[in-house]
N, C-alpha and C positions, 0 to 999 in steps of 0.2 A: 412409825408406821411406813413412812417413805424408806427408810433404810431397810426394813424387812422386805419391801417390794423390790428393791435394787438387788438385794442379796438373793432373792428367789430367782430373778431374771439372770443374775450371773451364774447360779448353779445350773440352771436350764441351759444356759449356752454352753458351759462346759460340758454337760452331758451330751448335747447335740454334736459338738465337735469332736468328742470322743467316739460317737457313733459313726459319724462320716469318716473319721480317720480309720476306724476299725473295718468299715465296709470297703474303703479304698484299698487298704493293705491286704485285705483278704482276695479282692479281686485281682490285685497286682500279683499276688504269690500263687493264685490258683492256676494250674496248668492249663494252657490253651487246648481247645479241642480241636483235632483235625476236622476240616470241612472243606467241600467244594465251594467255590465262589464263582458263579456264572451269570454274566450280564451282557444282554437280558436272557433269561432262560426260557421265556416264551415270547415269540414274536412272529411276524410274517416270514414266509419263505423268503429267503434271500438276505435277510437281516444278519449280519455277522455277530459274533459273540466273543467275550473274552473268557477265558477259563484258567482259574488258579486254584491251587490247594494251599490253605493256610493251616497254622497251628502245628506244624510238624516239628520235629526235632531237627537241630542242624545237621545237615548232610545225611538225613533219613533217606533210605531207599523206599520207593512207592511204586508199586506195579498197577497201572490203570487200564481197565478193559472198557471198550465201548461196544454196545450191541444195539441192533435195530432190526425190525422185521418189516420187510417190504409189501407191496400190494399182493404179492403172491404167497405170502406167508413164509417167505425164504428169509432164513436168519442170516444177518450180517454181523461181522465182529472184527475188532482189532485190539491189539495190545501193546503198551509201551511202558517201559520202566524208566522212571526218573530219579534224580537225587535232589533232595530239597537243598536250597541255598543256606548260608549261614544264619538267615533270619527265620529258617523253617518254612520257606515258601517255594512252591513250583509254579512257574508261569509258563504255559506251553507255548506261548507266543515267542518267549525269548530264550527257552531252554530246550536243548536237543535231548531226546531221550538217550539213555545209556545203552537201551537194546529194545528190540521189539519190531513191530512192523513198519515203522519209518525211523529214519535217523537224523532228521534236521529239525531245528526250531521252526514251528508252524502252528498257528492258531487252529488251522483245519486238519492237521496231520492226522488226528484220531479218526476222522471222518473219511477223508480221501484214501487212507489205507485200509478201509474196511473191505472185507471180501466174504463171500458166502461161507458160512461155517463148514458145509459140506460140498466144497467146490469139486466138480467133475471136470477135468481137463484143465487147461492152462488159461483159458479165456473165460472169465466170468461173465455172465449176463449182466445187462444194466439193471440197476436199482429200480424197481417198478414202483413209482410213486404216484401214477395217474390214478389209481384205484383207491388212494388214500384221501382223507380230509387234512391229514397233517403227518409230517415226519417225526417220530420221536426216537431219540438217541438216550439210551439208559447207560449211565457211567457208573461203575464200581471201582473202588480202589482199595488195595491191602497194603498197610503200612508195614515196615520191618518190626515195629513195635507190637503188632498184632491188631491194630485198628482196622475197622472195615467202614467205608464211606460209600454212600450212594447218592446220585443226583440224576437229574433228567433234563434234557434240552427238546423242546418242542418248536416246530415251525409250522405254520398254518397258511393256508390259501386264503382263509379269512378267520379272523380272531374269534374265539368262542363268545357267544353273546352279541356278535355283530351282525346286523340285518343288512342284507343287500337285496335289491329289487331285481327280479329276473323276468325277462320278456322274450318270448319265442316269436321270431317272425312269422306271422300267418299271412302268406303272400304266395301266389302260384309262382313256381320256378325261381323262387328266392328262399334260402334257408339261413339260419343263424340263430344265435342267442345272446341277448344283451343282459349285462349286468352293470349295475350302478348303485351308488349310495343312496339310500331313500330320502335322505335330508339334504338340505343346501341345493346348490345347482343354480342354473344348469351347469353340468360338468363337462370338461373337454371330452371329445369322442376319440375313441381309439379302435380301429379296425385290425384285428389279428389274423394273420394269415399263415396257415400251416405250409409245410413243405411237401416233398414227394410222397409222404405217406398218407396225404390228404385227410379227410374228416373233420371233427369238431373237437375243440379243446376247451371244455367249460372251466377246468380248474385254472387255466391261463387267464381266462376272462374274470373269474372270481378274484384271482389276485391282483389283477390291475385296477378292478374295481374297488378292491380293498385298499389301493393306494390313490384312490381320489378320482378315478377315471370312469366314464361310461364306456365300457369295453365290450365291442361286438366280436364274438369269435364267429368267423364267416367262412364255412366251408366251401369249396368250389369243385370238389370232385370226390368220390367214394364216399358219398353220403346221401342216403335215402334216394330220392329221384334224380340227384345230380349226375353228371357223366361219371362212368366207371373208370375212365383213363384220363390222364393229364394230357389232354389232346385238344388244341385250338379252342381253349376256354375263353369265351367272349369277354372283352373288357367292359362291355356294356352291362354285363352282370354286376360288376363292382360299382359301376356308376350308379345303377339302381339301388344297391346297398347304401352308398352314400347319401342318395336321396331320402331313403327310408331313415337313415340315422338322424339326418337333420330334421325330420319331422317330429322326432321324439321330444317331448317337453323337457325331459331331464337332460337333453344334450345341447350344448351350445354349437350351433351349425356353423359358426365362423371359427371354431377350433376343433378340426377334424384331423386326426394323424393316422398314419398306417404303420404297422410293424409286422415283419415277416421274417422268416428264417429259411435258408437254403434255397429252394425254389421259391418260397414266400419271400424271401429277400430280393430275388430276381424280380418278382412280381411287384413288390412294394416300390422299387426304384422305377418300374415301368408305370405304375399308377400315378406316382408323383410326377412324372414327365408328362402324363397325359391329362390329369385332372387338376387344374390351379386351386381347386377347393381345399385340397390337401395341405396342411399347414406344417407338418413335419413328418420325415420318412425315416423310420428306423430299420436299416437293412442289415440283417444278421447272417454271417458267412454267406453273402450273395454272390450273384454272377453279374458281370458288367454287360453281357450280351444276353439276347434272347436265344435259348437252346431249343433244339429239336424236342418234341413232346415225347412222353413215355408211352408207348403202345406196343402190343405184341402184333398187331394187325396191319398198321400203316405209318407211313413217314409223314411228318407234317410239323407244324410250328406247336410250340406250347400254348400259344395265345393267338387270338384273332381280334380283328376290328372291322365293323362294317362288313361282316360276312367272310372276310378274307384273312387267311393266316399271316401272321406277321414275318418278315424275314427272319431267318434263324441259322444258327450254326449247327452243323452236324457233329453229333458224338460218334466215336469209333469204338465198337465192340469187337475185339479181334477173337479169332478162334482159341488163341491162348488164354484169353480171359474166360471163355466158355468152358475150357478145360479145368481151370482152377475152380470154377463154380461146381462143376460135376464132381471134382474130387473133394469138395467140402473145405477148400482153402478160402480164408476171407480175402476179399479182392478189393484193391485200390482202384479208384475210378479216375485217378489223375490223368492217365493216358487217354481214357475214354472222353473227358472233357478237355481235351488239349486244343488250345488255340492254334498252336502250330501246325495241326493236321487239317486245318480249314483253309481254304482259299482267301487271300487277303481281301479281294474284293467282296467276298461273301460276308466276311467278318465286318467289314466296314458297313454293310447294310444292317447287319444283325446287332450292332451296338445300341445299347439303350441310351437315348438322347437325355442323359442326366442333367445336361445344362438348361433344360427346359423346367426343371424342378424349382418352383418359386417358394422354397422351404428349407429350413435347416435339416442337415442330413448326418446323423450318427451312424457309424458302421462298425462291426466287430468282426474278427477273423482269428484263426489259429494258424501258426506257421506250419504246423504239422497236419493239417487237413488232409486227409487222404480221400475223402469223397468227391471233393473237386478242389482246384487250387484258389481258395476263397481269398487268400492274402493277395495273390496276384490279381485277381478280379477287383477287388476293393482298392488297390493302388491304382488300378486303371481308372476307375471311377474318379479317384481324387485328382489324378492328372488331368482328365477330361474337364472337370469342374475348374481346375486352375487355368486351363487353356482358354476357356469361355468366360473367365472372369466372373464365376458364379459368386453373386453378392450376399449369399447367406452363410451362416455358420455351418462348417463341415468338419467331421472328425472321423478318423479311422484308428481304431484301437486295436492293434496286432499284438496277440500274445505268443511269446515264444514257447515253442514246444506243445501248445495247445492244439486240439483237434476240431472237429467239425461240431461237436457239441458244447463249444465254449460260451454259447449265448444265454443258457439258463443256469441259475446258481444251484446246480444239483448238490454240491458238496461231497455227496457219496458217489464217487466218479470212477472207481475202479474197472467198471464194466463198460464204460462209455467207448473205448477204443474200437471194439468190434461189435457190429450189429448185423450179424450174419443175414446174408452172405457177403456183406460188405465191410471194409475198414473205415471206421470214422477217423482214425489217428488220434494223436495227443496222448499225453501221459496224465495219471490221476491228479498230480499236484498241479501241473499246469492248467488243466481243465478247472479245477476246483477255485484256485486262486483267480484265475484270469475272468471266470464267469462271475465270481462274487464281486470283484472290481468293475467290471463292465455293467453289472446290474445296478449297482449304486449309482454310477456315473450316468447310466441310461435314464433312470428315474429322475435325476436331478436336471438332466438336459430336457426331458419332456416337461416337467414342471416349470422350468425356466421359460420355455417357449410357449406353453400353452395356458398356464395359470394366469389369471388376470391380476 
């Protein structure tokens, strides 16, 4: 009886081994199926990705096309042809295309080389993403063997299914919208400041809230009942916003930071130097001095305090500049915002006293910024901080060849160089890679200094 039991077990083991061997060998002999490998395919705006194609024949040629539709329903596209390596793999981070819309190994190449499918003129408009809740990149590939592949990359301001609390300021003469995670907290507060375009940027606040902050997008002109022009905006307005933010239950009042770009970067440094409650200052393509306000009717400072305009440097707009604008040529403002054209005594008074900032300061600039010389300005800030032995961490990330729009991880950057009637400067590759690098480091910086 026992012999029969052992015999049955032995036969069953042989059958199982044969079955496993057959399955293994069938899988090993079966041809690999070509496919995209994207990691991660869906994430928050600014999170980079890896892109490979596997399962190809050795040295097989593959043409990849990327397509996207922006907030104006404008179609964008790029194409690149690659050759698989001896293992049948294409990795866009390490392999340059043999032909196509770009020619270097770059993980973001298919994105920053995208242009409008029906481009009129040599200067594409900027990719319009502010009217979208996410950016979608559709990938297709055709192999020399006749295989067709598809995939999709999505980047969100807030991940699907993720809830955020939205609070609108309901206070006379103070505007803004706060986003924060509904759970946990209190969260570090972050005041977001726009540049010379003014207005409010709720997508920016959503994105920062999705990264764990209580983010207040704070307009200060060109919004509802606020001033129409950027002229002598009172610093007390921002003090009131700080007080309001501290009063919110979801916000840790001891962990308040400001982040601004362009004129907002100038403002962020100025607020940090004025209000010690600010525990971190992120200044993107900033100025080191207070500049003349932007008005068609009067001269004066951009900012005021106690009812008086702050000392300011004058910008110089020449008749030649006016002629360029009238002729439709994009205009660089490097000479307009020239420190050398200002009297040294005037500049000395207009300098932002950054040494008074009792907080860490990360800054970013592009060496080809054509709107104003942000690299020069940020270097001046660093030199002044060094001169006065500033005791907090400071960092200036300057990206070679990048322009005025290097501070946000657009990725699709072909249209960032020109924003009629002005030149932003930069090239698509430098803008895309610089902004992706800065964005990751900026978030790490803020979490390091603001998280408990």
